C-alpha positions as CSV (number, residue, x, y, z in Angstrom):
1,M,-14.7,0.0,5.1
2,D,-16.6,-1.6,2.2
3,I,-14.0,-3.3,0.0
4,R,-16.4,-3.1,-3.0
5,Q,-16.3,0.7,-2.8
6,F,-12.5,1.0,-2.2
7,D,-10.9,3.2,-4.9
8,L,-7.8,1.3,-5.7
9,P,-6.2,3.7,-8.3
10,R,-6.7,6.6,-5.9
11,Y,-5.1,4.7,-3.0
12,L,-2.2,3.6,-5.1
13,S,-1.6,7.2,-6.1
14,V,-0.9,8.3,-2.5
15,L,1.7,5.6,-2.0
16,P,5.3,7.0,-2.6
17,L,6.1,4.1,-4.9
18,F,3.3,5.0,-7.3
19,A,2.9,8.7,-6.8
20,D,4.2,9.7,-10.2
21,L,2.1,7.3,-12.2
22,S,-0.5,8.6,-14.6
23,A,-4.2,7.8,-14.3
24,P,-4.1,5.1,-17.0
25,E,-1.0,3.5,-15.4
26,L,-2.7,3.5,-12.0
27,Q,-5.8,1.9,-13.5
28,R,-3.7,-0.8,-15.2
29,L,-1.8,-1.5,-11.9
30,A,-5.0,-1.6,-9.9
31,E,-6.3,-4.4,-12.2
32,G,-3.4,-6.5,-10.9
33,C,-4.2,-5.9,-7.3
34,R,-6.4,-7.5,-4.8
35,L,-7.7,-6.6,-1.3
36,H,-8.1,-9.0,1.5
37,R,-9.3,-8.7,5.1
38,F,-7.4,-10.6,7.8
39,A,-8.6,-11.3,11.2
40,R,-6.3,-10.8,14.2
41,G,-3.9,-13.8,14.3
42,E,-4.5,-14.8,10.7
43,N,-1.5,-15.4,8.5
44,V,-1.0,-13.2,5.5
45,F,1.6,-15.6,4.2
46,A,3.9,-18.3,5.6
47,V,7.5,-19.5,5.0
48,G,7.7,-21.7,1.9
49,Q,4.6,-20.3,0.1
50,P,5.2,-18.9,-3.5
51,C,5.8,-15.2,-3.5
52,E,4.1,-13.7,-6.6
53,E,3.1,-10.3,-5.2
54,F,4.1,-7.7,-2.6
55,H,1.8,-6.2,0.0
56,V,0.7,-3.0,1.6
57,T,-1.0,-2.7,5.0
58,V,-4.0,-0.4,4.4
59,T,-5.4,-0.6,7.9
60,G,-4.3,-2.5,11.0
61,Q,-0.9,-4.0,11.8
62,V,1.0,-6.9,10.2
63,K,4.1,-8.4,11.7
64,L,6.9,-10.1,9.8
65,F,8.6,-12.8,11.8
66,A,10.8,-15.9,11.8
67,I,10.7,-19.0,14.0
68,S,14.0,-20.4,15.2
69,P,14.7,-24.2,15.2
70,Q,14.0,-24.0,19.0
71,G,10.6,-22.5,18.3
72,Q,11.4,-19.0,19.4
73,E,9.8,-16.1,17.5
74,K,11.8,-13.2,16.2
75,V,9.8,-10.2,15.0
76,I,11.6,-8.7,12.0
77,E,9.3,-5.8,11.2
78,L,6.0,-4.2,12.2
79,C,4.1,-3.0,9.2
80,G,1.4,-0.3,9.9
81,P,-0.9,1.5,7.5
82,G,0.9,2.6,4.3
83,T,3.9,0.2,4.8
84,S,4.8,-2.1,2.0
85,F,6.6,-5.5,2.4
86,A,8.0,-8.4,0.3
87,E,8.9,-6.2,-2.7
88,A,12.4,-7.4,-3.1
89,L,11.6,-11.1,-2.6
90,M,8.9,-10.9,-5.2
91,F,11.5,-10.4,-7.9
92,T,13.7,-13.4,-6.8
93,G,11.3,-16.1,-7.9
94,R,11.8,-17.7,-4.5
95,P,9.1,-18.6,-1.9
96,Y,8.6,-16.4,1.3
97,I,11.4,-16.7,3.7
98,V,9.5,-15.1,6.7
99,N,6.0,-15.3,8.0
100,A,3.4,-12.4,8.0
101,Q,0.6,-12.3,10.5
102,A,-2.1,-9.8,11.2
103,L,-1.7,-8.4,14.8
104,S,-5.2,-6.8,14.6
105,D,-8.1,-7.0,12.1
106,S,-6.3,-5.7,9.0
107,L,-6.9,-4.8,5.4
108,V,-4.0,-5.7,3.1
109,L,-3.5,-4.7,-0.5
110,S,-1.6,-7.2,-2.6
111,V,0.1,-6.0,-5.8
112,G,0.7,-8.7,-8.4
113,K,4.2,-9.3,-9.9
114,A,2.9,-9.5,-13.4
115,A,1.3,-6.0,-13.2
116,V,4.5,-4.5,-11.7
117,V,6.8,-6.1,-14.3
118,K,4.5,-4.8,-17.1
119,E,4.9,-1.2,-15.8
120,I,8.7,-1.6,-15.3
121,E,9.0,-2.7,-18.9
122,A,7.0,0.3,-20.1
123,D,8.8,3.0,-18.0
124,A,12.3,2.8,-16.6
125,R,11.4,5.6,-14.1
126,F,9.0,3.1,-12.4
127,A,11.9,0.6,-12.1
128,M,14.0,3.3,-10.4
129,R,11.2,4.0,-7.9
130,M,11.0,0.3,-7.1
131,L,14.7,0.2,-6.6
132,A,14.6,3.2,-4.3
133,G,11.9,1.6,-2.2
134,I,13.8,-1.6,-1.9
135,S,17.0,0.3,-1.0
136,R,15.2,2.2,1.8
137,R,14.1,-1.1,3.3
138,L,17.6,-2.5,3.0
139,H,19.0,0.6,4.7
140,G,16.5,0.2,7.5
141,L,17.5,-3.4,8.1
142,V,21.2,-2.4,8.1
143,H,20.4,0.3,10.6
144,D,18.6,-2.4,12.8
145,V,21.6,-4.7,12.7
146,Q,23.9,-1.8,13.7
147,A,21.6,-0.9,16.6
148,Y,21.5,-4.5,17.9
149,A,25.3,-4.8,17.7
150,L,26.3,-1.4,19.0
151,H,23.5,-0.1,21.2
152,S,22.6,-1.3,24.7
153,G,19.1,-2.5,25.5
154,M,18.3,0.8,27.2
155,Q,19.4,2.7,24.1
156,R,17.2,0.5,21.8
157,V,14.1,1.1,24.0
158,I,14.7,4.9,24.1
159,G,15.4,5.0,20.4
160,Y,12.1,3.2,19.8
161,L,10.2,5.6,22.0
162,L,11.7,8.6,20.2
163,R,11.7,7.1,16.7
164,D,9.2,9.7,15.3
165,Q,10.5,12.7,17.2
166,E,12.9,15.4,16.0
167,V,14.6,15.8,19.4
168,E,16.3,19.1,18.5
169,D,13.0,20.7,17.6
170,C,11.4,19.7,20.9
171,A,11.2,22.3,23.7
172,T,12.8,21.4,27.1
173,G,10.1,19.9,29.2
174,E,7.8,19.2,26.3
175,V,5.5,16.3,27.0
176,I,4.4,13.9,24.3
177,T,2.4,10.6,24.4
178,V,3.5,7.5,22.5
179,S,0.9,4.8,22.0
180,L,2.5,1.3,21.6
181,P,0.7,-0.1,18.4
182,V,1.2,-3.7,19.5
183,S,1.9,-5.7,22.7
184,K,5.1,-5.0,24.7
185,G,6.2,-8.5,24.0
186,T,6.0,-8.0,20.3
187,I,8.0,-4.7,20.5
188,A,10.6,-6.4,22.7
189,S,11.0,-9.1,20.0
190,R,11.4,-6.4,17.4
191,L,14.2,-4.8,19.4
192,S,15.8,-8.2,20.1
193,L,15.1,-8.0,23.8
194,T,13.2,-10.3,26.2
195,P,9.8,-9.0,27.3
196,E,11.0,-9.0,30.9
197,Y,14.0,-6.8,30.1
198,F,11.8,-4.4,28.0
199,S,9.4,-4.0,30.9
200,R,12.3,-3.5,33.3
201,V,13.7,-0.7,31.2
202,L,10.4,1.0,31.0
203,H,10.0,0.9,34.8
204,E,13.5,2.2,35.2
205,L,12.7,5.2,33.0
206,E,9.5,5.7,34.9
207,A,11.3,5.6,38.2
208,A,13.8,8.2,36.8
209,G,10.9,10.6,36.2
210,L,11.3,10.4,32.4
211,I,8.1,8.7,31.4
212,E,4.7,7.7,32.8
213,I,3.2,4.3,31.8
214,D,-0.5,3.9,31.3
215,K,-1.0,0.4,29.7
216,R,0.1,1.0,26.1
217,D,0.3,4.8,26.4
218,I,3.8,6.1,27.3
219,R,3.9,9.8,28.3
220,I,7.4,11.1,27.7
221,L,7.8,13.9,30.3
222,D,10.8,15.5,28.7
223,V,12.0,14.5,25.3
224,K,15.4,16.0,25.5
225,R,16.1,14.5,29.0
226,L,15.0,11.1,27.7
227,A,17.3,11.4,24.7
228,S,20.3,12.3,26.8
229,Y,19.6,9.5,29.3
230,E,20.7,6.9,26.8
231,M,24.1,8.6,26.7
232,R,24.9,7.9,30.3
């Protein structure tokens, strides 16, 4: 993808946050944006750096993570294409409190705070959409905390595999393939599990005839059986 030919206003228009903006508003917002390519392993930002913009993953994968005093990494979120991050922090005037790193070659759109504030001041509806987006992210984080506190490791892994499936709409015996977007170790950290435990759960599910593992591709052999397995 040639960044010079990237149609910023058009891309912004398909993001839920900006879907209702007029063409002139999108053009103004685009003038406060920038695109940046990050190589795999390159930091998008680090703890302590000033936060004057929020970001959207256009292509690739970005992980948000923290490092404990003991040097252990905890993955907080995996941000694939179309996912925005750092919106709430941008308004606090504080520096980044987590790190962001590209897990693969990635294209990231950064939306400047000044451009966003200008649109908020011009249209209260835009402010409401920003609040709605931030609320959805907060709800997701609360859901994660509940899952870690109330669900077993097995339940977390099954929940992750079925995260995009409407189980009730799936036919009995229906087979689907889930491709892990990042390494198993990264997903394990995201689920607050050790890599060893994550692999052990996958192999237990395979031994039970519920999934088949082919590197990063996981074939779910029966969605409904897998969903009920976590209730044992």
